[in-house]
Biopython code that builds the backbone (N, CA, C, O; Angstrom):
import numpy as np
from Bio.PDB.StructureBuilder import StructureBuilder

atoms = [
    (1, "SER", "N", (-1.677, 0.370, 24.913)),
    (1, "SER", "CA", (-1.887, 2.016, 24.675)),
    (1, "SER", "C", (-2.915, 2.426, 23.690)),
    (1, "SER", "O", (-3.258, 1.508, 22.945)),
    (2, "GLY", "N", (-3.463, 3.504, 23.503)),
    (2, "GLY", "CA", (-4.133, 4.243, 22.526)),
    (2, "GLY", "C", (-3.403, 3.787, 21.201)),
    (2, "GLY", "O", (-4.081, 3.258, 20.321)),
    (3, "GLY", "N", (-2.289, 3.939, 21.058)),
    (3, "GLY", "CA", (-1.723, 3.763, 19.716)),
    (3, "GLY", "C", (-1.494, 2.713, 19.210)),
    (3, "GLY", "O", (-1.464, 2.577, 17.987)),
    (4, "GLN", "N", (-1.257, 1.625, 20.160)),
    (4, "GLN", "CA", (-1.302, -0.069, 19.896)),
    (4, "GLN", "C", (-2.591, -0.077, 19.555)),
    (4, "GLN", "O", (-2.645, -0.421, 18.374)),
    (5, "ARG", "N", (-3.819, 0.157, 20.047)),
    (5, "ARG", "CA", (-5.131, -0.125, 19.779)),
    (5, "ARG", "C", (-5.321, 0.223, 18.058)),
    (5, "ARG", "O", (-5.830, -0.410, 17.133)),
    (6, "ARG", "N", (-4.756, 1.330, 18.140)),
    (6, "ARG", "CA", (-5.202, 2.214, 16.796)),
    (6, "ARG", "C", (-4.600, 1.347, 15.325)),
    (6, "ARG", "O", (-5.058, 1.253, 14.186)),
    (7, "ARG", "N", (-3.560, 0.884, 15.883)),
    (7, "ARG", "CA", (-2.418, -0.049, 14.932)),
    (7, "ARG", "C", (-3.282, -1.151, 14.525)),
    (7, "ARG", "O", (-3.584, -1.443, 13.368)),
    (8, "VAL", "N", (-3.734, -1.867, 15.851)),
    (8, "VAL", "CA", (-4.304, -3.217, 15.559)),
    (8, "VAL", "C", (-5.543, -3.162, 14.803)),
    (8, "VAL", "O", (-5.781, -3.985, 13.919)),
    (9, "THR", "N", (-6.443, -2.108, 15.152)),
    (9, "THR", "CA", (-7.737, -1.716, 14.236)),
    (9, "THR", "C", (-7.656, -1.522, 13.084)),
    (9, "THR", "O", (-8.494, -1.971, 12.302)),
    (10, "LEU", "N", (-6.474, -0.700, 12.651)),
    (10, "LEU", "CA", (-6.086, -0.428, 11.344)),
    (10, "LEU", "C", (-5.643, -1.741, 10.612)),
    (10, "LEU", "O", (-5.978, -2.006, 9.458)),
    (11, "ALA", "N", (-4.812, -2.577, 11.446)),
    (11, "ALA", "CA", (-4.312, -3.828, 10.668)),
    (11, "ALA", "C", (-5.571, -4.925, 10.492)),
    (11, "ALA", "O", (-5.532, -5.827, 9.654)),
    (12, "THR", "N", (-6.573, -4.732, 11.311)),
    (12, "THR", "CA", (-7.629, -5.541, 10.918)),
    (12, "THR", "C", (-8.558, -5.328, 9.966)),
    (12, "THR", "O", (-9.227, -6.157, 9.350)),
    (13, "THR", "N", (-8.548, -4.119, 9.890)),
    (13, "THR", "CA", (-9.265, -3.465, 8.597)),
    (13, "THR", "C", (-8.964, -3.754, 7.355)),
    (13, "THR", "O", (-9.643, -4.169, 6.416)),
    (14, "LEU", "N", (-7.485, -3.388, 7.511)),
    (14, "LEU", "CA", (-6.837, -3.738, 5.971)),
    (14, "LEU", "C", (-6.613, -5.362, 5.617)),
    (14, "LEU", "O", (-6.326, -5.758, 4.487)),
    (15, "LEU", "N", (-6.791, -6.216, 6.760)),
    (15, "LEU", "CA", (-6.916, -7.647, 6.327)),
    (15, "LEU", "C", (-8.199, -7.938, 5.786)),
    (15, "LEU", "O", (-8.295, -9.076, 5.327)),
    (16, "ALA", "N", (-9.433, -7.061, 5.701)),
    (16, "ALA", "CA", (-10.681, -7.410, 5.347)),
    (16, "ALA", "C", (-10.932, -7.574, 3.859)),
    (16, "ALA", "O", (-11.929, -8.115, 3.381)),
    (17, "LYS", "N", (-9.616, -6.889, 2.971)),
    (17, "LYS", "CA", (-9.888, -7.011, 1.560)),
    (17, "LYS", "C", (-11.340, -6.307, 1.146)),
    (17, "LYS", "O", (-12.324, -7.012, 0.922)),
    (18, "ARG", "N", (-11.390, -4.786, 1.060)),
    (18, "ARG", "CA", (-12.230, -4.281, 0.664)),
    (18, "ARG", "C", (-11.975, -3.432, -0.660)),
    (18, "ARG", "O", (-10.817, -3.311, -1.059)),
    (19, "GLN", "N", (-12.987, -2.866, -1.321)),
    (19, "GLN", "CA", (-12.641, -1.904, -2.588)),
    (19, "GLN", "C", (-12.465, -0.550, -1.917)),
    (19, "GLN", "O", (-11.577, 0.201, -2.319)),
    (20, "LEU", "N", (-13.179, -0.238, -1.022)),
    (20, "LEU", "CA", (-13.050, 1.297, -0.531)),
    (20, "LEU", "C", (-12.649, 1.208, 0.956)),
    (20, "LEU", "O", (-13.306, 0.461, 1.682)),
    (21, "LEU", "N", (-11.780, 1.803, 1.383)),
    (21, "LEU", "CA", (-11.359, 1.922, 2.958)),
    (21, "LEU", "C", (-11.521, 3.383, 3.233)),
    (21, "LEU", "O", (-10.964, 4.234, 2.541)),
    (22, "PHE", "N", (-12.390, 3.698, 4.385)),
    (22, "PHE", "CA", (-12.567, 4.997, 4.883)),
    (22, "PHE", "C", (-11.911, 5.117, 6.347)),
    (22, "PHE", "O", (-12.362, 4.593, 7.366)),
    (23, "CYS", "N", (-10.863, 5.838, 6.258)),
    (23, "CYS", "CA", (-10.325, 6.106, 7.906)),
    (23, "CYS", "C", (-10.513, 7.179, 8.258)),
    (23, "CYS", "O", (-10.401, 8.060, 7.407)),
    (24, "ASP", "N", (-10.830, 7.510, 9.474)),
    (24, "ASP", "CA", (-11.237, 8.821, 10.276)),
    (24, "ASP", "C", (-9.952, 8.763, 11.135)),
    (24, "ASP", "O", (-9.669, 7.983, 12.044)),
    (25, "GLU", "N", (-9.259, 9.772, 10.621)),
    (25, "GLU", "CA", (-8.285, 10.002, 11.750)),
    (25, "GLU", "C", (-7.193, 8.796, 12.108)),
    (25, "GLU", "O", (-6.977, 8.527, 13.290)),
    (26, "PRO", "N", (-6.511, 8.076, 11.030)),
    (26, "PRO", "CA", (-6.051, 6.856, 11.298)),
    (26, "PRO", "C", (-4.587, 7.113, 12.165)),
    (26, "PRO", "O", (-3.912, 6.192, 12.623)),
    (27, "THR", "N", (-4.278, 8.455, 12.275)),
    (27, "THR", "CA", (-2.808, 8.814, 12.745)),
    (27, "THR", "C", (-2.941, 9.488, 14.049)),
    (27, "THR", "O", (-1.973, 9.999, 14.612)),
    (28, "THR", "N", (-4.370, 9.491, 14.627)),
    (28, "THR", "CA", (-4.406, 10.194, 15.856)),
    (28, "THR", "C", (-3.947, 9.303, 17.137)),
    (28, "THR", "O", (-4.437, 8.202, 17.390)),
    (29, "GLY", "N", (-3.117, 9.824, 17.771)),
    (29, "GLY", "CA", (-2.671, 9.320, 18.899)),
    (29, "GLY", "C", (-1.290, 8.462, 18.811)),
    (29, "GLY", "O", (-0.823, 7.886, 19.794)),
    (30, "LEU", "N", (-0.681, 8.444, 17.504)),
    (30, "LEU", "CA", (0.485, 7.778, 17.217)),
    (30, "LEU", "C", (1.324, 8.898, 17.070)),
    (30, "LEU", "O", (0.930, 10.043, 16.851)),
    (31, "ASP", "N", (2.861, 8.423, 17.238)),
    (31, "ASP", "CA", (4.131, 9.467, 17.194)),
    (31, "ASP", "C", (4.262, 9.648, 15.716)),
    (31, "ASP", "O", (3.755, 8.956, 14.833)),
    (32, "ALA", "N", (5.060, 10.741, 15.595)),
    (32, "ALA", "CA", (5.110, 11.087, 13.988)),
    (32, "ALA", "C", (5.728, 10.068, 13.272)),
    (32, "ALA", "O", (5.390, 10.113, 12.090)),
    (33, "ALA", "N", (6.616, 9.035, 13.564)),
    (33, "ALA", "CA", (7.264, 8.354, 12.975)),
    (33, "ALA", "C", (6.343, 7.210, 12.506)),
    (33, "ALA", "O", (6.414, 6.736, 11.372)),
    (34, "THR", "N", (5.316, 6.721, 13.622)),
    (34, "THR", "CA", (4.380, 5.606, 13.268)),
    (34, "THR", "C", (3.295, 6.106, 12.406)),
    (34, "THR", "O", (2.787, 5.388, 11.545)),
    (35, "ALA", "N", (2.886, 7.467, 12.643)),
    (35, "ALA", "CA", (1.906, 7.971, 11.760)),
    (35, "ALA", "C", (2.424, 7.836, 10.270)),
    (35, "ALA", "O", (1.582, 7.588, 9.406)),
    (36, "LEU", "N", (3.706, 7.976, 9.923)),
    (36, "LEU", "CA", (4.256, 7.971, 8.714)),
    (36, "LEU", "C", (4.163, 6.719, 7.891)),
    (36, "LEU", "O", (4.077, 6.569, 6.672)),
    (37, "VAL", "N", (4.203, 5.856, 8.885)),
    (37, "VAL", "CA", (4.340, 4.455, 8.599)),
    (37, "VAL", "C", (3.267, 4.072, 8.130)),
    (37, "VAL", "O", (3.206, 3.400, 7.100)),
    (38, "VAL", "N", (1.939, 4.553, 9.020)),
    (38, "VAL", "CA", (0.589, 3.920, 8.794)),
    (38, "VAL", "C", (0.343, 4.680, 7.223)),
    (38, "VAL", "O", (0.052, 3.988, 6.247)),
    (39, "CYS", "N", (0.481, 5.992, 7.142)),
    (39, "CYS", "CA", (0.103, 6.438, 5.665)),
    (39, "CYS", "C", (0.940, 5.790, 4.677)),
    (39, "CYS", "O", (0.357, 5.610, 3.608)),
    (40, "ARG", "N", (2.195, 5.368, 4.729)),
    (40, "ARG", "CA", (2.854, 4.681, 3.786)),
    (40, "ARG", "C", (2.133, 3.120, 3.475)),
    (40, "ARG", "O", (1.943, 2.639, 2.358)),
    (41, "ARG", "N", (1.887, 2.661, 4.446)),
    (41, "ARG", "CA", (0.986, 1.417, 4.608)),
    (41, "ARG", "C", (-0.481, 1.586, 3.665)),
    (41, "ARG", "O", (-0.942, 0.781, 2.856)),
    (42, "LEU", "N", (-0.931, 2.702, 4.010)),
    (42, "LEU", "CA", (-2.131, 2.898, 3.154)),
    (42, "LEU", "C", (-2.033, 3.296, 1.676)),
    (42, "LEU", "O", (-2.905, 3.033, 0.847)),
    (43, "GLN", "N", (-0.921, 3.939, 1.427)),
    (43, "GLN", "CA", (-0.584, 3.980, -0.099)),
    (43, "GLN", "C", (-0.334, 2.761, -0.456)),
    (43, "GLN", "O", (-0.889, 2.523, -1.528)),
    (44, "ASP", "N", (0.336, 1.746, 0.013)),
    (44, "ASP", "CA", (0.575, 0.454, -0.530)),
    (44, "ASP", "C", (-0.739, -0.008, -0.733)),
    (44, "ASP", "O", (-0.974, -0.333, -1.897)),
    (45, "VAL", "N", (-1.747, -0.139, 0.148)),
    (45, "VAL", "CA", (-2.955, -0.518, 0.078)),
    (45, "VAL", "C", (-3.743, 0.311, -1.017)),
    (45, "VAL", "O", (-4.728, -0.213, -1.538)),
    (46, "SER", "N", (-3.445, 1.271, -1.296)),
    (46, "SER", "CA", (-4.056, 2.096, -2.636)),
    (46, "SER", "C", (-3.538, 1.640, -4.145)),
    (46, "SER", "O", (-4.142, 1.726, -5.214)),
    (47, "ARG", "N", (-2.270, 1.148, -3.877)),
    (47, "ARG", "CA", (-1.551, 0.442, -4.972)),
    (47, "ARG", "C", (-1.868, -0.977, -5.425)),
    (47, "ARG", "O", (-1.296, -1.543, -6.356)),
    (48, "LEU", "N", (-2.942, -1.553, -4.590)),
    (48, "LEU", "CA", (-3.442, -2.639, -4.947)),
    (48, "LEU", "C", (-4.716, -2.726, -5.407)),
    (48, "LEU", "O", (-5.329, -3.776, -5.600)),
    (49, "GLY", "N", (-5.169, -1.470, -5.608)),
    (49, "GLY", "CA", (-6.600, -1.279, -6.386)),
    (49, "GLY", "C", (-7.626, -0.801, -5.191)),
    (49, "GLY", "O", (-8.808, -0.645, -5.498)),
    (50, "VAL", "N", (-7.211, -0.567, -3.854)),
    (50, "VAL", "CA", (-8.300, -0.135, -3.259)),
    (50, "VAL", "C", (-8.547, 1.385, -2.978)),
    (50, "VAL", "O", (-7.515, 2.037, -2.820)),
    (51, "THR", "N", (-9.485, 1.925, -2.907)),
    (51, "THR", "CA", (-9.650, 3.279, -2.802)),
    (51, "THR", "C", (-9.687, 3.648, -1.306)),
    (51, "THR", "O", (-10.385, 3.096, -0.456)),
    (52, "VAL", "N", (-8.823, 4.671, -1.115)),
    (52, "VAL", "CA", (-8.394, 5.079, 0.272)),
    (52, "VAL", "C", (-8.847, 6.376, 0.505)),
    (52, "VAL", "O", (-8.370, 7.311, -0.138)),
    (53, "VAL", "N", (-9.865, 6.575, 1.499)),
    (53, "VAL", "CA", (-10.199, 7.990, 1.672)),
    (53, "VAL", "C", (-9.696, 8.042, 3.308)),
    (53, "VAL", "O", (-9.973, 7.083, 4.029)),
    (54, "ALA", "N", (-9.011, 9.109, 3.806)),
    (54, "ALA", "CA", (-8.562, 9.255, 4.930)),
    (54, "ALA", "C", (-8.783, 10.874, 5.302)),
    (54, "ALA", "O", (-8.362, 11.822, 4.639)),
    (55, "VAL", "N", (-9.543, 10.931, 6.524)),
    (55, "VAL", "CA", (-9.747, 12.261, 7.148)),
    (55, "VAL", "C", (-8.404, 12.595, 8.054)),
    (55, "VAL", "O", (-8.198, 12.020, 9.123)),
    (56, "LEU", "N", (-7.651, 13.441, 7.585)),
    (56, "LEU", "CA", (-6.474, 13.837, 8.482)),
    (56, "LEU", "C", (-6.439, 15.377, 8.643)),
    (56, "LEU", "O", (-6.422, 16.185, 7.715)),
    (57, "HIS", "N", (-6.431, 15.653, 9.966)),
    (57, "HIS", "CA", (-6.185, 17.120, 10.259)),
    (57, "HIS", "C", (-5.094, 17.424, 10.752)),
    (57, "HIS", "O", (-4.588, 16.956, 11.772)),
    (58, "GLN", "N", (-4.504, 18.555, 9.759)),
    (58, "GLN", "CA", (-3.056, 19.005, 9.884)),
    (58, "GLN", "C", (-1.917, 17.936, 9.841)),
    (58, "GLN", "O", (-1.100, 17.863, 10.759)),
    (59, "PRO", "N", (-1.882, 17.200, 8.876)),
    (59, "PRO", "CA", (-0.964, 16.167, 8.644)),
    (59, "PRO", "C", (0.306, 17.174, 8.399)),
    (59, "PRO", "O", (0.314, 18.324, 7.958)),
    (60, "ARG", "N", (1.551, 16.194, 8.915)),
    (60, "ARG", "CA", (2.870, 16.429, 8.605)),
    (60, "ARG", "C", (3.202, 16.705, 7.156)),
    (60, "ARG", "O", (2.637, 16.087, 6.254)),
    (61, "ARG", "N", (4.244, 17.760, 6.898)),
    (61, "ARG", "CA", (4.624, 17.775, 5.753)),
    (61, "ARG", "C", (4.952, 16.658, 4.743)),
    (61, "ARG", "O", (4.653, 16.562, 3.553)),
    (62, "GLU", "N", (5.687, 15.802, 5.593)),
    (62, "GLU", "CA", (6.058, 14.472, 5.024)),
    (62, "GLU", "C", (4.814, 13.347, 4.279)),
    (62, "GLU", "O", (4.946, 12.579, 3.326)),
    (63, "ILE", "N", (3.537, 13.646, 5.205)),
    (63, "ILE", "CA", (2.468, 12.710, 4.897)),
    (63, "ILE", "C", (1.712, 13.490, 3.864)),
    (63, "ILE", "O", (1.130, 12.856, 2.984)),
    (64, "PHE", "N", (1.652, 14.975, 3.881)),
    (64, "PHE", "CA", (0.952, 15.687, 2.961)),
    (64, "PHE", "C", (1.405, 15.727, 1.466)),
    (64, "PHE", "O", (0.571, 15.951, 0.589)),
    (65, "VAL", "N", (2.588, 15.533, 1.202)),
    (65, "VAL", "CA", (3.327, 15.550, 0.136)),
    (65, "VAL", "C", (3.038, 14.159, -0.540)),
    (65, "VAL", "O", (2.938, 14.001, -1.757)),
    (66, "ALA", "N", (2.902, 13.048, 0.530)),
    (66, "ALA", "CA", (2.919, 11.582, -0.116)),
    (66, "ALA", "C", (1.420, 11.492, -0.625)),
    (66, "ALA", "O", (1.164, 10.455, -1.236)),
    (67, "LEU", "N", (0.483, 12.319, -0.491)),
    (67, "LEU", "CA", (-0.706, 12.056, -0.731)),
    (67, "LEU", "C", (-1.271, 12.117, -2.340)),
    (67, "LEU", "O", (-0.862, 13.056, -3.023)),
    (68, "ASP", "N", (-1.920, 11.432, -2.768)),
    (68, "ASP", "CA", (-2.348, 11.470, -4.258)),
    (68, "ASP", "C", (-3.335, 12.689, -4.527)),
    (68, "ASP", "O", (-3.281, 13.503, -5.448)),
    (69, "ARG", "N", (-3.987, 12.627, -3.781)),
    (69, "ARG", "CA", (-5.134, 13.723, -4.221)),
    (69, "ARG", "C", (-5.504, 14.299, -2.966)),
    (69, "ARG", "O", (-5.515, 13.480, -2.047)),
    (70, "VAL", "N", (-5.882, 15.750, -2.590)),
    (70, "VAL", "CA", (-6.376, 16.341, -1.353)),
    (70, "VAL", "C", (-7.495, 16.943, -1.468)),
    (70, "VAL", "O", (-7.631, 17.377, -2.612)),
    (71, "ALA", "N", (-8.487, 17.198, -0.697)),
    (71, "ALA", "CA", (-9.808, 17.794, -0.620)),
    (71, "ALA", "C", (-9.564, 18.534, 0.610)),
    (71, "ALA", "O", (-9.329, 17.876, 1.623)),
    (72, "LEU", "N", (-9.587, 19.986, 0.680)),
    (72, "LEU", "CA", (-9.602, 20.861, 1.807)),
    (72, "LEU", "C", (-10.964, 21.234, 1.749)),
    (72, "LEU", "O", (-11.542, 21.567, 0.715)),
    (73, "LEU", "N", (-11.558, 21.164, 3.080)),
    (73, "LEU", "CA", (-12.824, 21.808, 3.522)),
    (73, "LEU", "C", (-12.696, 23.030, 4.280)),
    (73, "LEU", "O", (-11.780, 22.971, 5.101)),
    (74, "VAL", "N", (-13.376, 24.197, 4.255)),
    (74, "VAL", "CA", (-13.209, 25.281, 4.970)),
    (74, "VAL", "C", (-14.930, 25.459, 5.397)),
    (74, "VAL", "O", (-15.765, 25.607, 4.505)),
    (75, "ARG", "N", (-15.286, 25.427, 6.748)),
    (75, "ARG", "CA", (-16.642, 25.528, 7.119)),
    (75, "ARG", "C", (-17.594, 24.496, 6.366)),
    (75, "ARG", "O", (-18.768, 24.767, 6.111)),
    (76, "GLY", "N", (-17.116, 23.548, 6.105)),
    (76, "GLY", "CA", (-17.852, 22.509, 5.639)),
    (76, "GLY", "C", (-18.194, 22.168, 4.186)),
    (76, "GLY", "O", (-18.838, 21.244, 3.689)),
    (77, "ARG", "N", (-17.439, 23.405, 3.579)),
    (77, "ARG", "CA", (-17.680, 23.618, 2.195)),
    (77, "ARG", "C", (-16.284, 22.976, 1.389)),
    (77, "ARG", "O", (-15.259, 22.851, 2.058)),
    (78, "LEU", "N", (-16.284, 22.640, 0.164)),
    (78, "LEU", "CA", (-15.294, 22.122, -0.431)),
    (78, "LEU", "C", (-14.162, 23.425, -1.148)),
    (78, "LEU", "O", (-14.473, 24.114, -2.120)),
    (79, "ARG", "N", (-13.470, 23.477, -0.756)),
    (79, "ARG", "CA", (-12.380, 24.938, -1.247)),
    (79, "ARG", "C", (-11.441, 24.409, -2.292)),
    (79, "ARG", "O", (-11.177, 25.145, -3.243)),
    (80, "VAL", "N", (-10.883, 23.155, -2.216)),
    (80, "VAL", "CA", (-9.785, 22.970, -2.961)),
    (80, "VAL", "C", (-9.859, 21.355, -3.269)),
    (80, "VAL", "O", (-10.231, 20.586, -2.382)),
    (81, "CYS", "N", (-9.504, 20.909, -4.506)),
    (81, "CYS", "CA", (-9.508, 19.528, -4.527)),
    (81, "CYS", "C", (-8.527, 19.174, -5.595)),
    (81, "CYS", "O", (-8.953, 19.377, -6.732)),
    (82, "GLY", "N", (-7.309, 18.691, -5.506)),
    (82, "GLY", "CA", (-6.448, 18.127, -6.574)),
    (82, "GLY", "C", (-5.204, 17.412, -5.788)),
    (82, "GLY", "O", (-5.314, 16.818, -4.716)),
    (83, "THR", "N", (-4.036, 17.582, -6.513)),
    (83, "THR", "CA", (-2.967, 17.182, -6.096)),
    (83, "THR", "C", (-2.272, 18.035, -4.992)),
    (83, "THR", "O", (-2.620, 19.211, -4.887)),
    (84, "PRO", "N", (-1.152, 17.448, -4.016)),
    (84, "PRO", "CA", (-0.709, 18.545, -3.314)),
    (84, "PRO", "C", (0.254, 19.046, -3.874)),
    (84, "PRO", "O", (0.795, 20.043, -3.396)),
]
sb = StructureBuilder()
sb.init_structure("model")
sb.init_model(0)
sb.init_chain("A")
sb.init_seg("    ")
for serial, (resi, resn, name, xyz) in enumerate(atoms, 1):
    if name == "N":
        sb.init_residue(resn, " ", resi, " ")
    sb.init_atom(name, np.array(xyz, "f"), 0.0, 1.0, " ", f" {name:<3s}", serial, name[0])
structure = sb.get_structure()
């Protein structure tokens, strides 16, 4: 399924041991529970010293409040940057 492919791709990327991890829509195609698990794993990775940048459109509240920093763009311009 699309969700399984996305999880495998993310897992493979995480195993590469990078200093910067950029994720474009890592939760797209996942159910709500799995999306939350993916975001929690990304938090775990950031705690290991990896900078994680993720693009998320309309994240659920549980995901939004778990983020360390948020940048909101409106029509391609930065409107807000800070903690949620």
